[in-house]
N, C-alpha and C positions, 0 to 999 in steps of 0.2 A: 702689653703686659704691665701690670702694676708691680712696683718694687715695695716689698713689705719691710717696714722698720722693725729692727730687733728690739727686745726689751732693754738690753744693755745700752744701746744707743740712746734710747729715751731717758734712761736713768742718768747717764753722764751728761746729757744736755740739760736736765733739770738741776743737777748739782752745779754746773757751770753758771747757769743763770742765777742761782741762789748766791753763789760766791760774789758775782759781779754786783748784785743788789746790796749785800752787806758792805762791800768796799765803798760803794758810792754813798751809802748812808753815813759811815764813819767819816768820810772826807767832808761831807756837807756839815756835819756837826762841828767839825774842827774849824772849817772855813767861815761859817756864818753863825756860829753859836754864841756870839758876843752879847746879844740882847738889844742892840741899837735898832732904831726904827728902820734904818736901811737894811739891816740884817733880817728884820722881820718880814719886810716886803720881799726880799730875795728868797727867804724860806717859803713864803706863800707861793711864789712863782715856781719854786722847785717842787713844792708839794703838788701843785697842779700838774706839772710835767710828770711827776712820779705817778700821779693817778692815771695819766694818759698811757704811761709806760706799763703800769699794771694792767690796764684795760687791754693794751696790745698783747701783754703776756697771756691774759685770759683767752683772747681770741686765738692766740697761737696754741694754747692748751686745747681749745675746742677743735681746732684744725687737726691736732694730733689725735684727739679722740675719734674724729670722723675718719681719719686715715686708718686707725686701728679697726674701727667697725667695718670699713670697706675691705680691709685685709681679711677680716674674719669671714665676711660674706663671700669674698673671692675663694677663700679656702673651702668653705662649705659647698659652694657651687662646683668647684673642682672635684670635691669628694663625691658629689652626686653624679657628675659626669663620669668619673672613674667607676662608680658603682654600676651605672647604666651600661658602660662599656663591658664590664665584667659579666653583667647579666646577658648582654647580647652574645658575647663569646660563649657563655655557658649554654645559651639556647641554640646557637649554631652547632656547638659540639653535640648537644642532645639530638638535634635534627640529623646531623651527620650520622650519629650512632643509630638513630631510628631508620634512616635510609639504608645504612649498611645492614641493619637487621632485616629490613624488608628484602633487600637484595639477596641476603643469605637464605631467607626462607623461600623466596621465589626460585633461586637457583637449585636449592635442595629438592623442592617439590618437582621442578622440571626434570631433574635427574631421576627422580623416582618414576616418572612416566616412562622412562627408557628402560626400566627394569624388565627382566624376563619373567618376573613373578607377579601374578595378577594382584595379590593383596598389597604388594608394594605400590603398584600403579594406582590402586584404589586409594591408598593413603596419600599419594601425591595429589590426586584430584581433590580430595577433601581438604588437604592443606591449602591448595590454591583457592578453593571456595571460601575458606575462613579468611585467608589473606585479602581476597577481593571484598569481602563484607566489611572488614576493618579498615581497609585503605581504598576509598572510592576512586582515587586517581589511578589505581591499578586494574580496575574492573574490565575495561575494554581490552587491555593487554592479556589478561587471564582468559577472557572469552576467546580471543584469537588463539590462544594456546589450546583450549578445549576443542575449538573448531578444527584446528590443524590436526589434532589427534584423531578426530572423527573422519577427516579426509584421508587418512592413511589407509592403504589397501587392507582389506580384511583377509587374514590368512585363509587359504583354501583347506577344506577338510579332506582328510584321506581315510584310508582303511585302518590306519593305526589308531587304536583306542586312546592312546596317550595324546596323539595329535588332536583327536576329536575333543577330548577333555580340555585341552589348551584353547581350542577355538571357542568352546562354550564359555570358558572363563573370560576370554577376550570380549565376547558378546555382553557379558555382565558388566565389564569395565566400560564399554561403550554405552550401554544403557544407563549407567551411572552418570556419565558425562551428559547425556541427553536430559536426564532428570535434573541435574544441577542447573543447566541452562533454563529449562522450563520453570523451575521453582523460583527463579529470580527475575522473571520477565512478566510476572502478573502484577499489575498496578493495584495499589491499595494495601499491599503487604509491607511490613517493615523491612523485609529483605529485598524489596524491589530495586532493580538496577535500571535506571532510565537511559534512553538514548544509546542503546546497544546495537551494534551492527553484527549480523550473523553472516559468515561466509562458509557455507557448507557445500561449495561447488564440488561435484564428483564424489560426495561422501556416500558411504554405505550406512543407511539408517534403518533401524528395526523398531516397529511399534512407536514411532515418534508422535508425541502428543504435545503440541504447542497451543492448545485451546486456551483462549482468554489472554494470551500473551501479547505484549506490545513490544515491538522492536522498531528501530529506525529504518533498517533495511535488512533484506533477507536474500541471499544468493544461494539457490539450490540447483543451478544449472547442471544437468547431466548427473544429478544425484540418483541413487537407487533406493527406493523405499520398499522394504519388505514388511509384511504384516500390515497393520492399519497405519494411516497417516492422518492425524487430526489437526486442523487449524480452525476449528469452530470459534467464531467470534474473535479471532485474532485480529490484530491491527498492525499493519505494516505501513508506517508513515512515508517512507521513501520508496525506492525501487524494490520490486519483488520479481525475481527471475527464477523460473522453473523450466526454462527451455531445455529440451532434450532429456528431461528427467523421466524416470520410469517408476510408476506406482504399481507394484505387483498386486496389491489388494485394494481395499477401500480407501478412497481419498475424500476426506470431509473438509469442505470449506464453507459450511453453512454459517451465514452471518458474518463471514470474514470481511474486513475492510482494507482496501488497497488505496493508499494515499496518492500514489503516482501510477506509472504504467505497470500493468501486470502482464508478464511475459510467460506464455505457456507454448511457445512455438515448438512444434515437433514432440510435445510431451505425450507419453503413452500412459493411459489409465487402464490398467488391467482388470480392475474390479469396478465397483460403483464409484461414480464421480459425482459428488454432491456440492453444488454451489447455490443452494437454496437461500434466497434473501441476502446474497452477497452484495457488497457495495464496492464499486470500482470507480474511482474518481477521475481516472485518465483513461487513455486507450488500453484496451484489453486484447491481447494477441493470442489466439488459439489456432492460428493457421497451421495446417498439416498435422494437427494433433490427432491422436487415435484413441477413441473411447470404445473399449472392448466390452464393457458392461453397461448397465443402466446409467443414465446421465440425467441430472436435474439442474436446470438453471431457473426453476420456478421462482417468481418473485424477485429475481435479481435486478439490480439497478446499475446500469452502465451510464456514467455521466459523459462519456465521449463515445468514440467508435468501438464497435465489437467486431473483431475479425475472426471468422471461422473458415476462411477460404481454404479449400483443399482438405478439410478435416474429414475424418471418417467416424461415424457413429454406428457401431455394430449392434448395440442394444437399443432398447426404448429410450427416447429422448424427450424430456419435458422442458419446454420453454414457456409454459403458461404464465400469464401475468408478468412477463418479462418487460422491462422498460429499457430502451436504448436511446440515448439522447443524440448520438451521432449516427453515422452510417452503420447499418447491420449488413455485414458482408459474409455471404454464404456461397460465394462462387465456387463451383466444382466440388461442393460438399456432397458427400455420400451418406445417406441415411439408410441403414440396412434393416431397420425395424420401424415400429410405429413412432410417429413424431406428433407433438401437439404444440401449436403456437396460440392456443386459445387465450383470448383476452390480452395478448401481447400488444405492446404499443411501441412502434418504431417512429421516433420523432423526425428522422431524416429519411434517407433512402433505404429500401429493403432490396438487397441485391442477391438474387438466387440463380444467376445465370449459370447454366450447365450443371445445376445441382441434380442429384438423382435421389428419388424417394422410392425405395424398394417396396414399402408397404404403406398402409394407410397414414394419411397426414391430415391434420385439421388446422385451419386458420379461423375457426369459428370466433366471431366477434373480435377479431384482431383488428388493429388499425395501423396503417402505414401513412404517415402524414406526407412524406415525400413521394418520389417515384418508386414504383415496384417493378423489378425486372425479373422475369421468369424465362427469359429467352433461352432456347436450346436446352431446357431442363427436361427431365423425364419423370413422369408420375406413373408408377406401376401398380399402385393400390388405389383405394378410394381416397379422393381428395376433396375436402370440404372447406368452402369459403363462406358458409352461411353466416350472415350478420357482419361480415368483414367490412371495413371502411377504407377506401383508398382516396387520399387527398389530392393526388396528382396523376400523372400518366401511369398506366399499367400495361406492361409489354409481356404478352405470352407468345410472342413470335418465335417459331422454331421449336417450341416444346413438343414433347410426345406424351400421349396419354393412353394408357391401356383401359379399354372398356368404355370409351365414349367421352364426349365433352358436354355435359349438361350446362346450359347457359341460363342465366336468370332473367331473360326477357329482352325485348328489343324496342320498347316504346318509351316515350317521355324524355328522351335524351335531348337536352337543349344546351348548347354551349358548354359552360363549365359548371352547370348545375349539378348538384349531387342527386343523382337519379337512382332510384331503387329498382334493381332487376329482380323479377320473380320468375321462378321456373317450377318444374315438376320434380318429384322425387326420383331417385336413381334406382335402377334395378341391376342386379348382378354384382360381382365382387369388385369390379373396377369402376372407373369413371370419376367425374368431377362435378361438384355441386356448388352453386352459388346461392341457392335457396330451395331447400327441400320443404316438404309439407310441414306445417306447424313449427317452423324454425324461422329465425330472423332472416331478413334478406340482406344481400351484399349491396354496398353503395359505392358508386363511382363518381368522382368529380369530373372526369374526362372519359371519353369513350375508350375502352380497352382495345388493344391491338392483338389480333390473332394471326398475323401473317406467318406463313410457313409452318403452321401448327400441323402435326401429324397424329392420326389416331389409328389404333390397332384394329384391323378389320376382322380379326378372328376372335375378338374379345367378347365377353358377355356384358350387355348393358345397353343403354340407349343414350342418344346424343341430342341435346336440345341446343340449337344454334341460334345466334342472333341474326337480326335482319341483315342481309347483305353478305352473309358468310355461307358458302357452299362447300361441297366436298368433291374433290377430284377423284374419280374412280382409280384405284391402284392398278398397277400393271399385274399381269397374271402371276408373275413370280415374286410379287412384293406384298407383304402382309400389312403395309402401312398405307393409309389414305391421307391425302393432304387437304387441309382447309384452305379455301381461297376467299379472301375478303373483297367482295365486289357487290355493288348495288344491283348489278344485272347478273343473272345466272351464267356461269361459264359454259362454253360449248361442250366442255368435258365433264360438266356436272353430272351427278348420278341421276338417271332417269327412273321412272316408276317401275320399269321392267328390268332394272338392274338387279344383280344378285344382292346389292345393298338396298333393301326396300326403304322407301320414303313414305312416311305416314304423316297426316295432319291431325293434331289433337285439338278437339273443340274445347271451348271454355266451360262446358257444362258437364264435365265428367263427374260421376258420382264420387263423393268423399274427397274431392279435390279442393285445393285452396281457392276460395272464392275470388282471389285477386289474380289467379293464374290467367295468362293470356294465350291466344292461339299461337303456337310455335311449331316449328318443324323439327322432328327428331329422327334419328336413324336407328334402325334395329337390324342386327345381322347376327348370324346368317338368316335367310328367309325362314319364316315359320316359327321363330322363337317368340 
């Protein structure tokens, strides 16, 4: 710290120096003022010494002036520091006041949500919305509050008209909370809230519309959706959980984008389920889900595995133009109505083991790049593989078919070449086709396997078999006949005089595909 000289000290120092100078001048005049040469020389020396003294005094004056200037600068700097400190204190005081104001508004709005009057609760929600819009740091907290309100149980309606009116008012309050969330999750708007997490686990939601909304994560596990539920073109960057949720009506996910795993394990879709052109960047889990209405995954893109194991599709299901980059798992899946996989592309394995198709299903022009497993599955309607492509092994072992097993031919198979199988058209309501007339033919890279395949003997239709595949005559009390894959006919193979007649079709049938080859097919019962 510098010591500042006072004005009084400087004045007294100047007077003292002046007095000493006057005294010295009087003494010199008295001592050497006689006029002799010696006195003159002495006076000249004294004059020189005086000049030096005066110069020294000037230097001292300059030093004093520098000290004063430095003192003034120190004073100004200290003043600036004091002013900055006061400003910081004022700013902190202002921030504290603003924080206290935010806390007061937040507390009051939350208290309003606990009111038994619907208008008061609505006012609390709008107050929270306004607070979140003005204070970005509070947005996620306020979203948590709104989600917590929606997770609260919905009061049950009774016979009392007043109670029914209160429940309707509560529905309006909840709808307002849903609209507030949806209004601030659409990018491109000035009111957009980014990087928001939604936790609506177990919530009761009515007519929820989050179309075009972007959220970081969304948790809807065990939630119940009444009315429609729309997530069209929504984008969920992180986890999306709908496991155990119940959609009582239409669920629309058309064009939705899932940035990580999409979990729909055990989800129930009571109405239409629309996933048309959806994009799923990680694993998608629909195992044990229940689709009670029509379902569409047409044009959807799965960047990883798609799991539908144990799922039930009661209505018509569309998987046309579906792309799955990982394994497509449909083990033990039940399809209760028509199913189409037309133009679907499965880049890894297609697993349909123990699946059940109650009505017609088509894999027309579908492609399975990896192994295709249909073992122990059941096809009760007409099944079409016309134009399908299989890049690796195809296992039909142990499956069961109603109405015959039309096969696409038995020649030209060499090693792992992609061979086209051609067969004849199907007759009857059941059966399976790999190449009907005027339709593309199925292609196999490796010979497909038909071990333990069983066909229904009382069904209508015909069965075109590959070379080396014969049919074992069923027992008298069994409606199912078993295919046997052997290059030599089995001793138990059906003979010409068997109730299951065997006929040979020539390659010159009228109106037949010119590329059809002689094959053996079965027709039963005799005379049909």
